[in-house]
C-alpha positions as CSV (number, residue, x, y, z in Angstrom):
1,M,36.1,18.4,-29.1
2,E,37.8,15.2,-29.6
3,P,36.1,12.9,-32.4
4,H,35.7,9.9,-29.9
5,L,33.9,12.3,-27.4
6,S,31.8,13.7,-30.3
7,R,30.8,10.1,-31.3
8,E,30.0,9.2,-27.7
9,A,27.8,12.3,-27.4
10,L,26.2,11.6,-30.8
11,N,25.4,8.1,-29.5
12,R,23.7,9.4,-26.3
13,W,21.6,11.8,-28.4
14,R,20.6,9.0,-30.6
15,L,19.7,6.7,-27.4
16,L,17.7,9.8,-26.1
17,L,15.9,10.5,-29.2
18,G,15.1,7.0,-30.5
19,S,15.4,5.6,-33.9
20,H,13.4,8.3,-35.7
21,A,16.4,10.8,-34.9
22,E,18.9,8.3,-36.8
23,E,18.5,9.9,-40.2
24,S,19.1,13.3,-39.2
25,L,22.2,12.3,-37.0
26,Q,23.5,10.5,-40.2
27,S,24.6,13.9,-41.4
28,S,27.3,14.0,-38.8
29,E,30.6,12.6,-39.7
30,H,31.1,11.1,-36.4
31,F,28.0,9.1,-36.3
32,S,27.1,6.0,-38.0
33,S,24.2,3.2,-37.3
34,Q,26.8,0.7,-37.6
35,D,28.8,2.3,-34.6
36,F,25.9,2.8,-32.4
37,S,26.9,1.9,-29.0
38,Y,23.9,1.3,-27.3
39,Q,21.7,-1.3,-29.5
40,E,20.7,-3.4,-26.7
41,L,19.6,-0.5,-24.6
42,D,17.9,1.1,-27.4
43,S,15.9,-2.1,-28.3
44,I,14.7,-2.3,-24.7
45,L,13.4,1.3,-24.3
46,D,11.9,1.2,-27.9
47,Y,9.9,-1.9,-26.8
48,L,8.1,0.3,-24.3
49,Y,8.3,3.9,-25.5
50,S,7.3,3.1,-28.9
51,R,3.8,2.5,-27.5
52,E,3.6,6.0,-27.2
53,Y,3.0,6.5,-31.0
54,G,0.3,3.9,-31.4
55,E,-0.4,1.6,-34.5
56,D,-1.6,4.4,-36.8
57,Q,1.7,6.1,-36.4
58,G,4.0,3.3,-37.2
59,Y,4.0,1.3,-33.9
60,R,4.4,-2.5,-34.3
61,K,3.4,-4.4,-31.2
62,E,6.1,-7.0,-32.0
63,G,8.6,-4.2,-32.0
64,G,12.4,-3.9,-32.4
65,R,15.0,-4.1,-35.2
66,G,17.2,-6.5,-33.5
67,D,17.9,-10.1,-34.6
68,S,15.2,-11.3,-32.6
69,Q,11.7,-10.0,-31.4
70,L,11.4,-9.1,-27.8
71,T,8.5,-10.4,-25.7
72,V,7.4,-9.3,-22.4
73,P,9.3,-11.9,-20.4
74,T,12.7,-11.3,-22.2
75,W,12.3,-7.5,-22.1
76,L,11.6,-7.8,-18.4
77,G,14.7,-9.9,-17.9
78,K,16.9,-7.4,-19.8
79,V,15.4,-4.4,-17.9
80,R,16.6,-6.0,-14.5
81,K,20.1,-7.0,-16.1
82,L,20.9,-3.7,-17.5
83,F,19.5,-1.0,-15.3
84,P,19.7,-0.1,-11.7
85,K,17.0,-1.0,-9.3
86,K,15.3,2.4,-9.1
87,T,15.2,2.7,-13.0
88,V,13.8,-0.9,-13.2
89,E,10.9,0.2,-11.0
90,I,10.3,3.5,-13.0
91,L,10.1,1.2,-16.1
92,E,7.9,-1.3,-14.6
93,K,5.5,1.2,-13.3
94,Q,5.3,3.1,-16.6
95,A,4.8,-0.3,-18.6
96,L,1.8,-1.0,-16.2
97,D,0.3,2.6,-15.6
98,R,1.0,4.4,-18.9
99,Y,1.1,1.5,-21.5
100,G,-1.1,-1.1,-20.0
101,M,1.2,-4.0,-20.2
102,T,-1.0,-6.2,-18.2
103,E,0.8,-9.4,-19.4
104,L,3.2,-8.4,-16.5
105,L,0.5,-9.3,-14.1
106,T,-1.5,-12.2,-15.9
107,D,1.8,-14.1,-16.8
108,K,3.0,-16.0,-13.6
109,K,6.6,-16.3,-14.5
110,V,6.8,-12.8,-15.6
111,L,4.9,-11.4,-12.3
112,E,7.2,-13.4,-10.1
113,K,10.1,-11.4,-11.7
114,L,8.7,-7.9,-10.7
115,E,10.0,-5.9,-7.8
116,P,7.6,-6.1,-4.9
117,N,6.7,-2.5,-4.0
118,M,3.8,-0.2,-3.3
119,T,3.3,0.3,-7.3
120,L,3.1,-3.3,-8.0
121,L,0.6,-3.9,-5.0
122,K,-1.7,-1.2,-6.3
123,N,-1.6,-2.4,-9.9
124,I,-2.1,-6.0,-8.4
125,L,-5.4,-4.8,-6.6
126,Q,-6.5,-3.0,-9.8
127,F,-6.0,-5.9,-12.1
128,K,-6.7,-8.8,-9.9
129,G,-9.9,-9.5,-11.7
130,R,-8.1,-10.6,-14.7
131,M,-5.8,-13.2,-12.9
132,K,-6.6,-16.7,-12.7
133,G,-5.4,-19.9,-11.1
134,E,-1.8,-19.9,-10.2
135,V,-1.2,-16.4,-11.2
136,V,-3.6,-15.3,-8.2
137,K,-1.4,-17.3,-5.8
138,S,1.8,-15.5,-6.9
139,A,0.1,-12.1,-6.7
140,K,-1.0,-12.8,-3.0
141,E,2.5,-13.6,-2.1
142,I,3.8,-10.4,-3.7
143,V,0.9,-8.6,-1.8
144,R,2.0,-10.5,1.3
145,Q,5.5,-9.3,1.1
146,V,4.7,-5.5,0.5
147,V,2.1,-5.5,3.2
148,E,4.5,-7.3,5.8
149,D,7.1,-4.6,5.2
150,L,4.7,-1.8,5.5
151,R,3.2,-3.4,8.5
152,R,6.8,-3.6,10.2
153,K,7.5,0.1,9.4
154,L,4.2,1.3,11.1
155,E,3.8,-1.1,13.9
156,S,6.4,0.0,16.3
157,E,5.0,3.8,15.9
158,V,1.6,2.5,16.5
159,Q,2.4,0.6,19.7
160,T,4.5,3.4,20.9
161,S,1.7,6.0,20.4
162,I,-1.2,3.8,21.7
163,V,0.0,1.4,24.0
164,G,3.0,3.4,25.5
165,K,6.7,2.3,25.8
166,R,7.4,-0.9,27.5
167,N,8.8,-0.8,31.0
168,R,11.5,-3.6,30.9
169,H,12.4,-3.0,34.8
170,R,9.0,-3.9,36.3
171,R,7.4,-7.3,35.8
172,G,4.0,-7.3,34.0
173,Y,1.0,-9.5,34.3
174,T,-0.5,-8.7,30.7
175,K,0.3,-12.3,29.6
176,T,0.7,-11.8,25.9
177,M,3.4,-13.0,23.8
178,R,4.0,-9.2,22.7
179,N,5.2,-8.6,26.2
180,L,7.1,-11.6,27.0
181,D,10.4,-10.9,28.8
182,V,12.6,-13.5,26.8
183,H,15.8,-12.9,28.8
184,K,14.2,-13.0,32.4
185,T,12.2,-16.2,31.4
186,I,15.5,-18.0,30.4
187,R,17.4,-16.5,33.3
188,K,14.8,-17.5,36.0
189,N,14.5,-21.0,34.6
190,L,18.0,-22.0,34.2
191,K,17.8,-24.0,37.2
192,N,15.3,-26.2,35.4
193,Y,17.8,-27.3,32.6
194,D,17.5,-31.2,32.1
195,R,21.1,-32.3,31.4
196,K,20.1,-36.1,30.8
197,K,17.5,-35.1,28.1
198,N,19.5,-32.0,26.8
199,R,16.5,-29.8,27.1
200,F,15.3,-26.5,28.8
201,V,12.3,-26.8,30.9
202,I,10.2,-23.7,31.6
203,D,7.9,-23.7,34.4
204,E,7.1,-19.9,34.6
205,L,7.0,-17.2,32.1
206,Y,8.0,-13.6,32.7
207,F,6.4,-10.6,30.9
208,H,7.2,-6.9,30.6
209,S,4.9,-4.4,31.9
210,N,3.3,-1.7,30.0
211,I,3.6,1.6,31.5
212,Q,-0.2,2.4,31.2
213,H,-3.1,0.1,31.0
214,H,-6.3,1.2,28.9
215,N,-10.0,0.0,29.0
216,K,-10.7,-1.1,25.7
217,W,-11.7,1.4,23.2
218,N,-13.7,0.9,19.8
219,V,-12.2,2.1,16.6
220,V,-14.7,1.7,13.7
221,I,-13.0,2.5,10.3
222,V,-15.2,3.0,7.4
223,V,-13.3,3.2,4.0
224,D,-14.3,4.4,0.7
225,E,-13.1,1.8,-2.0
226,S,-13.5,4.0,-4.9
227,G,-10.4,4.1,-7.4
228,S,-9.1,7.5,-6.3
229,M,-8.9,6.1,-2.7
230,M,-6.4,3.1,-3.5
231,D,-3.6,4.3,-1.3
232,S,-5.9,5.1,1.5
233,V,-7.6,1.6,1.3
234,I,-4.2,0.0,1.5
235,Y,-3.0,1.9,4.6
236,S,-6.3,1.6,6.3
237,A,-6.3,-2.3,6.0
238,V,-2.9,-2.4,7.2
239,M,-3.4,0.0,10.1
240,A,-6.7,-1.9,11.1
241,S,-4.9,-5.1,11.3
242,I,-2.3,-3.5,13.7
243,F,-4.8,-1.9,15.9
244,Y,-6.5,-5.5,15.8
245,K,-3.7,-6.9,17.7
246,L,-3.7,-4.3,20.4
247,A,-5.5,-5.2,23.8
248,A,-6.4,-1.6,24.2
249,L,-8.6,-1.5,21.1
250,K,-11.5,-3.3,19.6
251,T,-11.3,-2.6,15.8
252,H,-14.0,-2.9,13.0
253,L,-13.1,-2.2,9.4
254,V,-15.8,-1.7,6.9
255,I,-15.5,-0.9,3.2
256,F,-18.1,0.4,0.8
257,D,-18.9,1.6,-2.7
258,T,-22.5,1.3,-3.2
259,K,-22.6,-1.8,-1.1
260,V,-21.3,-2.1,2.4
261,V,-18.8,-5.0,3.4
262,D,-18.0,-5.6,7.1
263,L,-14.3,-7.2,7.1
264,S,-13.8,-7.0,10.8
265,N,-13.5,-10.8,11.2
266,R,-10.6,-10.7,8.5
267,L,-8.3,-8.3,10.3
268,D,-5.7,-10.9,11.3
269,D,-4.8,-11.2,7.7
270,P,-4.6,-7.8,5.7
271,V,-3.9,-9.6,2.6
272,D,-7.0,-11.2,2.7
273,V,-8.8,-7.8,3.5
274,L,-7.0,-6.4,0.4
275,M,-7.6,-9.1,-1.9
276,S,-11.5,-8.5,-1.2
277,V,-11.6,-5.0,-2.1
278,Q,-13.3,-4.2,-5.4
279,L,-11.9,-0.6,-6.5
280,G,-14.1,1.5,-8.5
281,G,-17.9,1.7,-8.9
282,G,-20.3,4.1,-7.3
283,T,-20.2,5.7,-3.8
284,H,-22.8,5.7,-1.0
285,I,-21.3,7.1,2.1
286,A,-24.5,7.9,3.9
287,Q,-25.4,4.0,3.9
288,A,-21.8,3.3,5.0
289,L,-22.0,5.8,8.0
290,K,-25.5,4.4,9.0
291,Y,-24.1,0.8,9.0
292,G,-21.0,2.2,11.1
293,K,-23.6,3.5,13.5
294,S,-24.8,0.0,14.1
295,L,-21.3,-0.8,15.5
296,L,-21.3,1.7,18.1
297,E,-21.5,-0.3,21.5
298,N,-20.1,2.7,23.8
299,P,-20.0,5.9,21.8
300,A,-18.1,7.9,24.5
301,K,-15.3,5.3,24.0
302,T,-15.4,5.0,20.3
303,I,-13.2,6.6,17.6
304,F,-15.2,6.6,14.3
305,I,-13.0,7.1,11.3
306,L,-14.4,8.0,7.7
307,V,-11.8,7.6,4.9
308,S,-13.2,9.1,1.9
309,D,-12.8,12.0,-0.8
310,L,-16.5,12.8,0.2
311,E,-17.8,12.7,-3.2
312,E,-21.2,11.3,-2.3
313,G,-23.1,9.6,-5.3
314,Y,-26.4,10.2,-3.6
315,P,-28.3,13.3,-2.1
316,I,-25.3,14.7,0.2
317,K,-27.9,15.8,3.0
318,E,-28.3,12.2,4.0
319,M,-24.5,12.1,4.4
320,Y,-24.5,15.3,6.7
321,R,-27.6,13.8,8.7
322,Q,-25.7,10.3,9.4
323,S,-22.7,12.3,10.4
324,K,-24.3,14.6,12.7
325,E,-25.9,11.5,14.5
326,I,-22.5,10.0,14.9
327,I,-21.1,13.1,16.5
328,D,-24.1,13.8,18.5
329,S,-23.9,10.2,20.0
330,G,-20.5,11.4,21.6
331,C,-18.1,9.6,19.2
332,K,-14.8,11.3,18.2
333,F,-15.5,11.5,14.6
334,L,-12.4,11.8,12.2
335,V,-12.7,12.1,8.6
336,L,-9.5,11.3,6.4
337,T,-9.6,12.8,3.0
338,A,-6.5,10.8,2.5
339,L,-4.5,8.3,4.6
340,D,-1.0,7.8,3.1
341,F,2.5,9.4,3.0
342,N,1.9,11.3,-0.1
343,G,-0.4,14.1,1.4
344,N,-2.0,14.9,-2.1
345,A,-5.6,14.7,-1.3
346,T,-8.4,15.4,-3.8
347,Y,-11.7,15.8,-2.1
348,N,-14.9,17.5,-1.8
349,K,-13.9,20.8,0.1
350,H,-17.4,22.2,0.5
351,A,-18.4,18.7,2.1
352,A,-15.5,18.7,4.1
353,R,-16.2,22.4,5.6
354,V,-19.7,21.3,6.6
355,L,-18.4,18.4,8.5
356,A,-15.9,20.4,10.0
357,D,-18.4,23.0,11.2
358,M,-20.6,20.2,12.6
359,G,-17.7,19.0,15.0
360,A,-15.8,16.6,12.9
361,N,-12.1,16.5,12.6
362,V,-11.1,16.5,9.1
363,A,-7.6,16.2,7.7
364,A,-5.4,14.3,5.3
365,I,-2.9,12.7,7.4
366,T,-0.1,9.9,7.5
367,P,-0.7,6.5,9.2
368,N,1.7,7.7,12.0
369,E,-0.3,10.8,12.6
370,L,-3.3,8.7,12.7
371,S,-1.8,6.7,15.5
372,Q,-0.6,9.6,17.3
373,W,-4.1,11.2,17.4
374,I,-5.8,8.0,18.4
375,G,-3.2,7.8,21.4
376,K,-3.9,11.1,22.7
377,I,-7.5,10.6,22.7
378,I,-7.4,7.1,24.6
379,K,-4.8,8.5,27.1
């Protein structure tokens, strides 16, 4: 092996193993700390991963052996400059989840530099109680970006599954902006163009027709906000906000721990819903089911969805009793042990079997599968 190749390999090993390996590597004729090629990368990684050892093992929070000490803002700036986007997301995730660098969330300038993604959204929800003033405003904007991106990805599938594909060749009379036929409206109103005032005057709007019209179905979504259900809480809020806009559905969203909170009047803004969630605490499923029952106007045309890991904090027989009453009322009862795209559900399997034997549909499904399931029922 050529000396310069050997030197490069040793430099890579030094970067991988960290500063504690430097003394051992000095024994090689091709390695010198003076020639170490990755000083800046090493400083950045050391600032994060030295936290693994703790202060009792020599870790100093001010960290680094460079000319100047790194701070969280400068560290983040260097990370985003020197690493590709995917690696940046991994480092940010580990900084928050593994090493508790909450400064990333409590410093407005630092927070605004973070990559908006699902991981950051979950961390904001987890730590929002520590945020104050302008930091909260910045956090909400990040939540909005992530939620809007998620909503756009899901909305088309939901509309196709529940409302049906639009018939663009037949005029419709469901006069909503969602069904507005823009091209036909312009074409039919061209005769009204006012040349003197240089403006377009519309005296009639035209709309697409949906293939199928529905009587309104009720959807009651009751969501466990315990910490283990965080992904499901996020997807439930976004899906409920999409359902809320559909003429075919009347949607209720209820979240609970040991208390029950009805957020149905906030569904026009899923960000407001998520910022209202208090993750963690106890779990009283039976109480939430009892409240959900009070929302049943027409059980035969109601889909009742419980999103929970079924780990009841109170006598479980009452949860079974409330569930049976919901099923016996004629509702379609769906128990979701997870609602996300990961499919890794941890839940009370015995409780799930009992509810399934009663007649409940029990599953861990994706948001798209949920919309398809609802679509089949109401059609």
